[in-house]
N, C-alpha and C positions, 0 to 999 in steps of 0.2 A: 583500472576497475572494469570488471566484466559488464557487458551490455545486456539489457533486458528489452525484448521486443514483444509487442502485443498488437493484434489487429484482426480484422475480419477475414483476411486471407494472409498467406505467408508473404506474398508479394506486397500487399498493402500494409503489412505490420509496421507500426511506428516504434521508433526508439523511445523508450520511456525516459523521463528525466533522470539524470545521474543522482545517486544517493548523496544527500547533503545533510550532515548532522552538525548541530551546534554543541558547544562545550566538549569537543573532542570525544563525543559518544561513539560507541561501536555499533555499526549497523547489524541487524539480525535478519535472517531470512529463514524463519522456521518452515519446514516442510512436514506437514502432518500426513502420515502414511499408516493410519490405524486400520485395523481389519474391520470389515463390514460384517457384523454378526447380528442375527435375529435370535432373541431369547424368548422362550416360551415355557410356561409352567404346565405341568400335567396334573391329572387328578391325584396322583400319589404324593404330590408336593415336590417331586424332583423337577429339575430344570433341564431343558433340552436346548442345545445351541446349534443353529444352522449357519455355517460359514459360507459367505458369498464367494463366488469364484473370482470376482474382480473387486479390487480395492482401490477406489479413487483417492488420489492425493489432493491435498489442499496446500496452497502457498499463501503466506501472509507477507506482503511487501509493505514496508513502512518507510516513510520519509519524515524526517524531523523538520525539514525546511524546504518548502516547495512554493513556487510563485503562482499567482492567480491564473495565468494563461496555461500553465502546466496542469493545474487542477482542472481547468475547463476541459482539457484533452482527456483526462481520466474520466470525468463525468460524462463526456460525449461517448466514449467507448462503452461505459456502463449502460448508457441509454439506448444502445443499439439492440439490446435484448436478443442477441444471437450468439452462438458459440464463437469464440475467438481463438486465434492461434497464438501460442505463447512460447517464447524461447528465453530461458534463464541462463545467461552466461556463467552465473555462479555455480550452476549445476551441470551444465553440459551444452551440447549443440543440438540436441533433439528438439523438434517442435512438438508441442502438445496441444490438443484441443481442450479449451477451458471455457468456463463461464465466470463472469464476475458475480460473486455472491454478495459482496458489499463494498461500498466506498465510504469510509468514515473520515471526516476532517474537522479540524478546529483551527481558528486563527491563532497565530503566535502573538502574544501580547507582552508588553513590558509594563511592570507595575512600578509606581513611584514609592517613596519612603512610607507614605501613609497607606499603601496597599491599593490605591486606585489605579485603574487601567490608564496607561499613557500611550497615546498614538502620536508619534513624532509628526511635526508639521514642517513645512518648508522654511518658515521664518522663525528664527530663534530656537532651533532644535538643539537642546543641550546634549543629546546623544550623537549628533552628527559628527563624524570623524572618529568615533570610538570603533575599533575593529570588530568587536563583538556585535554591536548594534548595526554596524554597516552590513554585516553578514545577514542579519534578519531583515533589515529594511534597506532595500536597494531602490533607488529612485523614489523613495518615500511610498512604496507599495508594501503592504503587509504580506507576510508569508504564512504558510499553513503547515500544520502537522497532518499527514495523510496516511491512512492504512487501507490497503486494497487487499481483499481476500478473494483468491481464485480457487475454483474447484475444477478438477479434471472432468471433462464431459463424457468420456466413454469408459 
C-alpha cells in the first residue's frame, strides 16, 4: 500500500496512518482539480468568464478506522496553521505544498439490538473475540472515522 507523508518540512514529514477500512470497503482518494473561474454579469445580461492561470488541487483523505493517538497527530498537524509538505504515494513521488482545510471525525460505535450505543467493557464483553469487533476495538479503545481535506497552497 502506498505511503502518504505530511509535515511542516519535507525532512520532518510524518508517515500518516495506513488506510484501514472495515467491512472490506474500498478506500477512495478523490483529487479535485477543477478550474478556478470568476464569473461576472455585464449590463447586457451576458456573462463573462475569467479563467485563472493556476488551478489548485484538493485531496480528500478518508480513514474508516483510526485510533485516538493517530487522530491526535492529524489534529496537531491541523493546529500548526502553516503550509505543510505533502507526498501522496497513490499519486506519485512529487512533494506538494498544501494547507489542511478541514479535519472531520466521528467515533465508530456499535449498536445493540435495541439501537442503543454499546461501548465494550473490559469485563464481560460479549463482542470480545469476534474478528469484526476486534478490528474496531483494540485494547478496548474506540476508533474513529476521519476525513482530512488538503488544498494546494501555491
